[in-house]
C-alpha positions, 0 to 999 in steps of 0.5 A: 882732648876728650875721646869716647869711652869704651869698657873694652879699651886698654885700662887707664894708667895714672889719672883719668877723667870720665865724663858721664852724661845722664843715663849713660850707665856710670855705675855699671861702667865703674864697677866693670872697670873694678872687675877688670882691674881685679882680673888683669892687674891683681888689685885685691879688694882691700886695695880698692877705694871707691868714694861717692856722694851719698850713703845710698850711692855707696851702698849701690856701688858695693852691690853693683861691684859684687854683681860685676865680679859675679858676672865675670866669674859666671862668664868665664865658667860658662864660656859665654862672653856675651855680645858687644854690650859686655865687651869688658868681659871679653877683654878679661877673657882674651888671654890664654887658658892658663891666664884665664883661670888665674884671673878667675881666681882673682875675681873669686878672691875679690868677691869673697873679700869684698867687705874689706874694700873701702866703698863709702862716701867722701866723708866716710873715707876720711873718717876711715883714713883717720881711724887707720892712721891712729896716733898720727890723727890725734884726738880726731879719731875718737870724735863723733861726726855730727850732721846737724849743729843747729842748736849749737849755732843758735846758742853760741850766736846768742851768747856771743851777741849778748856778750858783745852787747854788754861790752860794746852795744854800738859795735854790732847794733849802731842803729838803736832801732835795729832788732837784736833778733833780726841781727841774730837771724841774719848771722844764722843765714850768713853762717849757713852760707859760709858752711856751704863752702868750706874755704869761703871767707866772710866779707868784707875782708879788708877795712871799708868806709862803713866800719859796721860791715867790717865789724860784722865780718870779723864777728862772723869769723870769730863765731865760726871759729868758736863753733868749731872749737866748741865742737872739738871740746865736746868731742864732736866734728862737723863734716867740714871739720873733718875735711879741714882737719884732714887737710891740716894733717896731710899738709903738716910738714911733720906727719903729712908725708907719713900719712900720704905714704900710708894711704898710698901703701894701702890703695892701688886703685882709687875711683871717685864717683860724682866728682862734680860734687866735691869741693876744692879742699876735698880734691886737693887731698886726693891730689896730694895723696895720689898725685899724677905720675905715682903709677910710674914709681909704685904699684899704684894703678890709677885714679879714675874720677867720674862725674858730670858737670852738667849735674853739679847741683849741690852748691848749697851743700858745699859742692863746688863745680870749680873743683871738677873744672880744675881737674878737667884742665889738669887731666890729659886723659879725658874720656866721655860716655855717650851711650844713653841706656836710660831713655828711648831713642825719640826722647834722646833725639829731641833732647839732643836737638833742644839742648845742643850747644847749651852751656850750663853756667860755664863755657866748659860745661856744655851739653854732650850729644848722646845716642840711644843704646841698642836695647832701646830700639822699639821701646816706647810709650803709646797712648800718651802723646809725643815723647817730649812735650812742652805744655803752656798756659796762654796769657789772658787778654786784658784792656786797661783804662786807656783802652790799650790791649795787653796780656797778663797771667798771675801765678794764682791763675796759672798754677791751678790750670797747670795742676789740673792739666797735669792731673788730666794728663796722668788720668789719660796715661793711666787710662790709655797709656801703654809701655812697649818694652823689649823684654818678655813682657812686651807691653803693659799698661802705664801704672801710677808708680811709673809716673813722677812729678818733679817740683822745685820746692816742697810747697809746690807739691801740695797743689799737685797732690790735691789735683790728683786726689780730686781725680782719685789718683793716689800720689805720695810725696817722696823726700819733699822737704823737712819733716820739721816744716810739716803740719805734724810740728804744729799738731804736736806743738798744740798737744805739748802745750796742753800737756805742759799746762793742763790747768789752762782750759784754753790750751786744752780746748785748742786740742779739739782743732787738732789731730789727737782729740775728736771732741767737737768744739761746741762740746767743750763750752761747758765745764764737764767736757773740758774737765774730762779732757784736762784729766786726760791731758794730766794722764798723758803728761804723766806717761810722757814724763815717766816713759819718754817720748817714743813710748808715749806716742806709741801708746797714744797711737793705740787709742782708737779715739786718737787714731780715728781723729788722726785719720779724720780727713783721709790723710792718715798715712801721711800724718802717721808717717810724719808723726812717727818721724818727728817722734824719732827726732825728739826721741834722739834728742832726749836719749829716750829719757822721760821728759815733761811736756814743757821741756819737750815743747822747748826742744821741739821749738828749737828743732823747728827753728832751723829746719833743713830740707837737705838733711837726710835725717829730716827729709820727709819719708814716703807715706805709703808703699802702695803703687802711686804717682811720686811727687819729689824735688828735682834735687832728690831726683838726681841719680833716679829715673822713671818711665814718665816724668812731669815737670810743672811750675816754672820759676824765676831765680831765687837770689835772696841775701846773703850773697856768695860769689867767687872772685879770682878763685876765692870764695866770699860770703857777704857777712853784712847784707844789710849794709851797703858797703864797698871795698877795693876790687883787688880784695875780691869785694866791690859794691852791692850791685856787683856782689848780687850780679856775681851771685846771680850768675852762679845761681843761674848756672845751678838752676840750668844744671838742675833743669838738665837733671829734671829733663834727663830722668825720663825713659819714655816721656818728658812733659814740661809746663810753661806759663809767662808769670811775673818773675819767671823770666829770670828762671832756667826754663825761660832761658832754655825757651827764649834765651841764648846758650851761654847767657846767665845773669840778668833776665830774658823777660823782654824776649818772651812773646806777650800774646797767645798767638805770638807764643804759639808761633814761637813754639811752632817755629822756634822749637830748636829744630831745623825745619829744613830737615824735611822741608816738603812735609805738611804742616799739621796743627790740631787742638789749637786755641781757635781758628785764628791761631790756625790761620796766623800760624800757617801764614807766618810759617809759610806752609801750603796746607793745614790738616788735622782737627781742633776742639772749639768749645764742645765742637770738634772741627776739621782744620782744613774746613776751618781755614776755608770758612774762617769768616763764619767760624769765629774770627773775632779775637774775643773768641780766643777767651775760649781756648781748647786744651792744646796747641801745636809743636814740632815732632822729632822729624821737624814737622809741626804736630798736635795732639788729641785732647786727653784725660779731660775728666777733672776740673772742666773750668780749668780745662776751658781756661786752656793749657797749650801743648808743644810736642818739641 
């Protein structure tokens, strides 16, 4: 049974699971618990183990722990124990004067010795454990941990394919028309999918009718083991190797008991942050080392696991939400954090109503209603519309060859409208928006840095950046994709190709189209200009070979002509940031040695062949520190918050092969996605349709959880955009707007209203609000798509009166007058081709509302095409 968590409760003993919904102050609570354990149970700093998912989160945990220790000491010194918001300090101080001074001394000692505490990532913890175990861990302690093994995977796969082809070419390539290159690419994808789950097996795992499928699975299994052995021979380990080797040691009948006891002797308090991002193997290591009941037979205090299964979004990195669910089934002491310290009361009220009863991929992962913190009272955004809005692009009315009416909307039509509407909304916020705060400041204008746009993929950022730039709004990409997928790669490739062969006039002339040369192409037709550029390339090649890649590019940046050429299109900061980042990657691979242009070009091609948008090393950096609108991915937004969050571009499900799925608790990856194989169900594998459907169920769960993360980042305002385009009916937003809780897999496209009128009515009547809350309230509709929508919506919703106004072309019209004079204000359905900017919705009290037209300073054509809005 789950109970509400309070920092003033008696400290837990043994295992406790703390479920922390978004914005509920997880980090503060964790570190306050540490301070209490230090003060009340005399846990020393070196007896503390705190693990989390990323290095940044680990650094934050350490600093926050330092802050809580300092805060507790200051409170004990001053006697100011604070109010109910700091009831944990009161719990520390609610003892005799003598005991209070003892506790203060413990806190002071822990603060001084905090650097001796183990506060790190999960992988960092196992590295530390191996190092401290010394000889028992064998050669592992000296191994180098590597994050990116793409080059080794490529070389090993190609070698294995060549050897296999020489030995028996029909085994892996029975079809003579099949390309070895295509097979190699397929093997890379399967290995990547296998790497996403440490204990996954390549399927089929048993003999099947199509022997080719089984041969491919065996080949992939051999490749995986060959790669692991190759790393070990080179004195390296991947993150999965680290976990696998640690698991083998802990479970070893000879050395395992001693290793587990050594860790138990070291740590008295273990806190596992972001538990939903662990996998079954990682959790099994913690479970076997610090089992339930350990506190009854030793000085061990507690193992506290903290997480939120609704934010389990890293399956592609190896996280397995089933590990969290298995833990939840086993732990008897489960508590829930339900006070949201992040968002305004109005935002929380809408999300509670919108997401109530929703499941996120599993019936055990449900939305938890939260309530606002006392500090949120009176805090809000004014001048930007309702706190939560759904804005939508209406489908376009079309008549087919048979005269039948229909509605359609392509992605190419919808996206520019959404980008323009988003940019206009930003302009409106920056012009008219004010943030009302409870701090000394009181109120302040909305600034660009207050706004964040969350996109699904890095390519989605381009249209947003462009639309904002058209309106002179500064925007920056933050952690958007891999630098190896940026424009800088093509530009450096162009330069290196010329440096590799400066005698080739075609390669040298091509530089005029790039960043590093500003000589007009027409000037390079004659021989003299080309010769001068060739001579410059010879000199650059000499510098590169003599000084190394970093020194060469640093020198290149000091040349005024080169710098001016890079800045020619007005995006100098972005270009220079990506260029510097790329040079760092190349410098690391060459270890600072001088290198020829041709060799560096080969190395660049190898790096760019396998970019990783999830690698911290490759993740693109912010190109400016200036106050700017942030554009980042939903995955990167986890753990962060902004005053205003905008979520454009709804998408459908991405279920490209190779498919991965779980059957009876066992994980599989289709090692033969190009083969239509069938295996007995008792082996965990069935036909292709089953594998795809199982994979889609898991993907849908991930997508719903990712949308939850995006929707819970905002303090004052959340705006989400919808457009009914092809394929979007399989996406998470479609499910949330038109589907049912608990439904995953398949599509909801058949339930999405087709026409603008139907959508308007759906959003007005089905905004996840019980309209009986205030049944006597008037229906208010403003800024609609035309008078017909006003009348239809009023009639269908059964309201007695229509108030407000809406924009009809360039004319502002009183809505009540429009209803009275519908016959001569444009009842022709064809008039709906000229919609206004916004449509109606429901406010937090259950009344239908609308908004004034804001920020229409940009693309007038896009505005006239129409974007609707529902304040949910």
